[in-house]
N, C-alpha and C positions, 0 to 999 in steps of 0.2 A: 839427414838422409839423402837429400837431393845432391849434396856435394859429392858424397862418395859414389853415388850412382853415375854422376857425370864423369868423374875421374875414371871410373872403371870402364865406361863405354869408350872413352878416348883411348884406353890402353888395350882394347880388344885385339888389335893387330899384333901386339907384342906378347900377350898373355892369354891364358885360359882358353878362349874360343877360337884360337888361330886355326886349328885343324877343322873345326866346324865351318868356319868362314871359307876355307879353301874348297871344301866339299860342297857346301850349300850356303851361299852367301846370306847372311842375316842382315836385315835392315832395321834401323831404329823405328820404333812404333809406339803408339800410346793405346792403352786399353781403358775402357770405361771403368771408373772406380779405383784406378791405380794412378797416383799423381806423377810417378816417375817414368822416364823414357825407358822402354825395354827393347827387346830384339824379337823380330818376327821373320818367319821364312815359310816357304812352301816347297813341296816336292811333287813332281808329276808321277802319277801311278797309273797302271792299266786298270780300267774298270773291271775287266775280266782277266784274272791272272793267267788263264790258259791262252789268252790272245794278247801277248805283250805288244804287238804292233797294231792293236785295235784301238777303240775309244779310250781316252785318257781322262783322268780327273786330277785336280790339284788338292793335295792334303796340306792344310795349313797348321802351323805350330807357333807357339810362343815360348821364348826362353827368358827366364829371369836370371841374369848372371849372378853367380856367387859373389859375396861381398869380398872375400879374401883373395889375394893374388895367388897364394899357394893352395888353391882349392883342390878338393878331391876329384878324381876323374869320373867317379860313378855318380851320374846325375840322378835326380829324383823325377820320376814320371808319374803324373797324376792322371788316373783313368776315371772319367766321369760316369755318372749314373744314368738312369732312365729305364731301358735304353732310349737314347735320343737327346741326351744333354750335351751341350757344347762345353768342352773342357776350358776353352779360352774364356767363355762368358762367365764361368764360375771362378776364374782365377782370383778375382778381387776378394771373393768370400774365403777362398782357401789360403791365401798368403799369410794371414795372421796365424793360422794353425801350423804353417810350415816355416815360420820365420827363423827359428833356430837352425833348421836344416839348411836354409838358404845362406847361412854364414859361409859355409865351405863347399856347398854343392849347388850346381845349377838346378833350377826348378823348371821342368818342361811340361807344357800343356799342349796336347795335340788334339785338334778337332777331329774326332773319328769320322771316317767317311759317312756321309749322310747327315752330319751335324754342323752347326756353325757356318764356316765358310768352305768346308770340304764337301763339295757336291751336295748341298743341303737338300733334305727331303722334308721341307716344312709344310705344314697345313695352316690355314688361316687361324689367327688368334680368336678364340671364342670367349675371352674373359669378360667382354662387355655385352655379350648377348644376354637376353632375358634368362633368368635362373632356370626356368623350366626347359629352355632350349639347351643350356649348358649340360644339364644333368639327365635330360630325357634320352633314354637308350635309342629309340627309333630316330630321333633327330640327329644324334651322334652318328649313327650308321649312314644316314643320308649325307652328312658332311664328309665323312671319311670316304665314301664312295666317290663323291665329287673330287676330293683331294687326290685320290688314287688316279683318277682319269687325268687330272692336270699334271701330276708327276710323271705319268707315262709319256707325256709330250715333251718333257725336258730332254736335252741331248743325251744325258746319262740315264734316262728312264725309258727310252724307246727300246723296242724289241726285247722286252724282258729284262731291261737293265736293273730293275729293282731287286733282282735275284742276287746281285753281287754286293750286298751290304751286310753280309753275315759277320759274326764275330771272328771267325777263323780268318777270313780275308782281311778284315780290318787290322788284326794283330800282325799280319805280314806287312801292312803299311807302317805300323809302329816300329817294326824292326828296321825297315828301310830308312826311317827317319833317324833311328839310332846310328846306323852306319853313316848317314849323311853328316851327322853332327860329330862323328868321331868318338862316340861314347862307348867305352868297352863293355860296360854293364849298367843296367838300370837298377835303381831301387824303386820298386813298384808300390804305389799306393792307390788302391781301388775302393770306391764306395758304391754300395748297392749293385746295379748292373756292372759297374766297374770292377767288381770282384770276379764276375764271370769272365770279363775281358782279361783280368790279371791271370786267372787260372789257365785260360787258353794260351796266353802269351808264354806262361811258364811251361805249358805242355809242349808247345812248338819250339821254343828257344830256351831250354833249361840252362844252358851255359852262359846266357846273356843276362841273367838276373842274379843280383847279389843278395838283396833282402826284399821281402814282400809283406805288405800290410793289406789285409782285406777286411773291410768294415761293413757289416750288414750283408752277410754272404747270400748271393743269389746264384747258386751253382748251376752248371749246365744241365743237371738232371732234375731240377726242381719242378718243371712243368708249371710255369708261372700262372696261367689262368686257373689251374686246379688248386694250387697252394694258396692263392689269395683268400679263398673262402674260409678254410679252417684257421688260417693264421690271423685273419682279421677278427674272426669270431673269438679266438682265444684272447686277443688283445682287448676286445670290448668286454668280455666276461671278467678279465682281470681288473679293468677299470671299474666296473660295476661293484665288484667285491671290495676293491681298495677304498672306495668312498662310501661304503655302506653305513659307517658310523655318522658321517656328516649328513648323508641323505638316506635315512633308513628305508624309505619306500622306493629307492631308485630303480631297483630291478622290476618292481611292480609297475612303476611309472613307464619304464621302457616297454614292457609287454602291453600295457594299456595303450600306449602311443601306436604301436604296431597294429593293434586290434582296431584302432579308430580309423584306419586308412581304408580307402582313399577319402580325402577331405579337401575342401576348398580353403585356401589360405591367402592372406595378403602380406607380402614381404617387400621391404625396400631393397632394391638391387644394391649389393654392397659397394660397387664401384661408382654407379651413377646416382644412387640415392632415389631413383624413381620407384614409386610403389608398383608392384606387380601382383596380379591375382592369378593363381593357377592351382591345379590339382596336385596334391602330394600323394603319390601311391607308395607302395612298399619299396619298390626298386629305387625311386627317387630319394626316399629317406635314407636307405642304406648307403647310397652313393654320397649323401651329404655327411653322414656320420663318420665315414672312413678317414677322410683327410686329416682331421684334427688328431686322430690317434697316432699319427706319425711323430708328433711333437708333444711330449708330456706337458709342456707349459700351456699349449692350446687344449690338450685333452682335459686339463684340470677344470676348464670351463664347461665341458660337455655335460656333467651332471645337472648344473643349473639350467642349461639350454634344453636338455631333455625334459626336465621337470616343467619348465615354462611351456613347452609345446604340449605336453601331455595334459597338464592341468588347466592351462589358460588359453591354449590354442595359439600361443605366440611363437612363431618359427624364426623370427629375425636372428635370434642367437645362434641357432643351428646353421643357418645359411651364411651368417657372418663369419663363423669359425671356418667354414669350408672355403670361403673366399680368402680368409687370412692366410691359409696354408699355401696359397699359390706362390707367394714369395717374390714375385716380380718377374720382369722380362728375362733376366739372366737364368732363371730356373725353368723356363719353358722347354718342353720337349719337341724335337722334330718328330712328329707323329708318323710320318712316312718311314723314317728309319726305324722307329719303334716297332711298327708292324712288320717291316722287312725282317727284323731279327726274330720277333716272337713267332711269326707265322712259319718261319723256316726251322727254328730250333726247338720250340716248345709244343706247338700245336700237333705235330705228327705223333707225339707221345701222349696226348691227352687221354686216349682210350686206355692206356696202360697205367695211368696214375692210380696209386693206392690211397691218395688223400680223400678223406670223407668230407663232403660239404658241411659247412657250419650250419647250426640249427636255424639261424636267422638269415645268413647270407646265401645259403644254398648254391645255385649255379648261375648267379647273376653275371659274373665275369666270364665264366667258361662259355656260356651261351653267346655273349657279345663277341668274344674273340673268335669263336667258331664261325659266326656270321661274317665278320670282317675278313677272316683268312680264307674263306671259301673262294673269294675272287682275287685275293692279293697274290702277286707273283711270289713263288716260293723257291728260295735258293737251296743248293745241295749242301748237306752238312756231313762231314766224315764221321764214321762210327766212333772213332777214337775221341771225338769232341766230348762225348759224354763220360769219358773215363778220366779219373783224377789220379795220376801217378804219384808215387812218393815224392816228397819235397826234395829237390836237389840242393836247397839252401834254406836258411831260416825263414819261417813264415809266422807272422803274428796275426791270428784270427780274432776278430772282435764282433760281439753281438750285443744288442740291446734287449733286455728281458721283456720290455713292453712294446717291442717292434711288431706292427701289424703286417709287415710285408716280408721281412727276412729275419724271423726270430731265431733264437739260439739252436733250435733243432737242426737247422740247415748248417750252421757253423760247426756244430758238434760232429755231424756226419762227415763233413769235408775235412775237419781237423784230424779225424781218425784215419781217413784215406791218405792224407799227406804224411802222417806220422809213421806209416808202415815201414818198419826197418830202421827208422831214425826218429824215435819219439822226442829226442832232445832238440830237434829242429822245429818243433811246432808248439805253440802255446795258444790256447783258446781263452780269451778274456771275455767274460760275460758281466755287463753292468746291469744289474737286475731291474732298475727303474728307468733305464734309458730307452728312448724310442728308436726311430730309424736312423742309425748312424751314431757312433759314440766319439768320433774324432773331436767334436767340439765340447765334450763333457769334461769339466774340471781340468785335471792334470794329464789327460790322455795325450795331448800334444807333446808334453815333455817326455812321456813314456815312449811315444813313437820316435822322438829324437834319440833317446838313449838306445833304442833297439837298432835304428839304422846307423847311428854314429859309432856303435861299438866296434872296436878294432878287429875282434875275432868272433867267429860264430859262437864259440863257447861263452863269451861275454854277452852276446846278444840276447840270449834266452836262458832261463825265464826272467821276466820282468816283474817287479813288485807292483801290483795294480790295486793295492788296498785303498789308495787314495780315491779311486774311481768307484770301486764296488760298494762303498759305504754311502754313496750319494742317495738321499731319499727321493721318493716321488713327490712332485709338487703338491701342496695341499689343495683341496678342492676349492674353487672359486665360489664365494657366497656374495650375491648381490647386496649392495647397501640398501637398506629399507628406509624409505622416507618416513620421518617422524609423523605420528598420528596427531590429531588436534589435541592440544593440551600437553603434549610430551615435551620434555626438556629439550632445548635446542643444543 
């Protein structure tokens, strides 16, 4: 593999990326987790599009050159999630899923403004803080308030600069990079918040998109803080029902655990191993239970963790699963960018939301976001941002049936809007037992390849997804019981 990468990079001036190099010179670079030398570049953009001569920011991007010399001109653009995730940081995780697409197409990862190296709006990492500090709502608010004050002192944060990190403006950056690279059309792949970004790019630049994949749909009209509660509640209820045979008293244990709060517990901090003693209240427990629900493999251990906490007062399992979901430095969110997006795009519509709070989760998230957004600079969002026009080109919509954040109800609504007048351009694939994001499930990466690589729109859809829809939910984890005295070894 290193040999062909080296040869390809040596031939860049003669093939493939010649146009891109002339418009925006790319330089050899290395990215953590990827052994081969790649190509990196940056493009200067106005912080405020209405003031092109005003403050500037640099938007950074990574290009993984296609393997073939006779590559296709339509590159693949990966739009990261969050909001607040760095696309370049997750490139190493994504490349195995996009490997077949990379045979004949450049793979492009752009750090959206506010993330990675593109005018980052990072807050301090709290993963090594005491557990109670990490999950305590009041402590989080204090840290976010301090972070906002620090960000407003940055050159691109002063004088209300945090208002210019909306999805609409960011997608204009993406199109400017497309022009700089000489790419006639993107094939968009968006996950989670990246689906909202993809839909907005498609709305603003419909002729510049050849194919679109949106996985775990977070549409512009979902009102994120309001939808969190019923969607997480539905995922938790589905989990409790799915493992009722293995854990017959699971639902009763969960309710008993809620009723026992607040209570003092001692837990080893998952990263440091240091024992901590703190009070678990209802909000802290709910924040601990949610993260494992995103990944069915982790969620399979929740029944045992809930039972241990309810019956024996042992909370190490619950908080260990919460920490396991964090996934590492590359998945951290730029929380300043996160709130710049949500406070501008979601919070103004909170009062209009028709989502009913979940029985257990209630308004935990809505209240927290409302308090943060009360003082966070809020950007302007065009009214058309919330409208999803009919798809101008084929769109593959994907949803996980066990997803606690972007379940199929959102994907179904958007698929219907995209299909108006052209039903043949849209397919909604639901993997019933998948969690948040289905790109990494079984054969889905091959399905995405067939969809994007198809020569005609007619051949692109529909795709046979039976290989993915039959995948079962992971069985519930059952702790190994130590043998009693006299038992056979």
